[in-house]
C-alpha positions, -999 to 999 in steps of 0.1 A, spaced: -113 -136 821 -111 -107 847 -151 -104 850 -153 -138 851 -130 -142 881 -149 -112 898 -183 -131 888 -168 -166 900 -177 -180 868 -154 -211 851 -157 -201 816 -152 -234 802 -179 -248 825 -202 -219 816 -194 -225 776 -203 -266 780 -234 -255 800 -246 -232 772 -238 -251 744 -256 -285 759 -284 -264 769 -286 -251 731 -282 -283 717 -306 -306 739 -324 -333 723 -335 -352 751 -371 -339 749 -376 -346 709 -382 -377 690 -357 -388 667 -383 -382 639 -388 -345 651 -349 -343 650 -345 -355 615 -372 -331 603 -354 -298 618 -329 -298 593 -329 -317 563 -317 -310 530 -322 -322 493 -292 -327 471 -289 -343 436 -255 -362 438 -250 -379 400 -288 -375 393 -296 -393 424 -317 -375 450 -302 -376 484 -317 -364 517 -288 -353 544 -301 -345 579 -279 -328 603 -281 -322 639 -254 -305 661 -251 -321 696 -227 -313 721 -214 -348 725 -227 -382 717 -241 -391 752 -271 -375 735 -274 -405 711 -256 -432 727 -287 -448 743 -310 -442 711 -295 -464 685 -327 -483 682 -351 -452 678 -324 -435 651 -330 -466 632 -362 -469 632 -370 -431 630 -347 -432 597 -365 -462 581 -398 -439 588 -385 -407 572 -369 -427 544 -397 -446 537 -420 -414 535 -393 -394 511 -388 -395 474 -349 -399 481 -332 -430 471 -309 -423 503 -312 -406 534 -282 -401 555 -282 -387 590 -254 -368 605 -252 -362 642 -223 -336 646 -205 -331 679 -184 -297 681 -170 -310 715 -157 -342 698 -151 -324 667 -166 -347 644 -197 -367 633 -214 -397 634 -235 -411 604 -266 -433 599 -279 -441 564 -308 -461 543 -316 -463 508 -304 -477 476 -265 -468 476 -257 -480 514 -223 -495 502 -214 -464 486 -226 -439 515 -200 -461 538 -176 -460 513 -177 -424 514 -185 -417 551 -176 -450 572 -194 -478 589 -230 -467 601 -225 -453 638 -188 -451 634 -170 -417 648 -156 -394 618 -129 -370 633 -129 -334 616 -164 -341 594 -183 -311 608 -196 -295 575 -227 -308 553 -222 -285 525 -179 -286 525 -172 -320 536 -201 -344 534 -214 -336 501 -181 -335 485 -173 -370 497 -206 -388 486 -202 -368 451 -166 -384 448 -181 -418 455 -214 -414 437 -194 -404 404 -169 -432 408 -196 -456 412 -221 -446 388 
């Protein structure tokens, strides 16, 4: 804190600027974003692709809903997954928004909530998202 005062830095603003710059998606298409971090999971013998994009806050996607949906359709139609889920995770807002396409939409919404809705505290694909999906897929299969 002492050095920040000497330098005239507001640490909170500096951290926000750094994180925002590091998670800026404004110059990328949604297809590019979706292809950056996609992982395949076998959930109850169903191949599910889960994309996760870390953003500072949801302002980065609020005006891009149509592009999100069109790009999700594009990547899902070209994949061999039965379900494709896109998760936008905001560390600032401490949660995620989900969009999906596929065979088990009702199951996905049961596990993660309505498409585009905010789920507070859901930050980890491996620790939170996959187990939530696994529980519902197992229950409904």
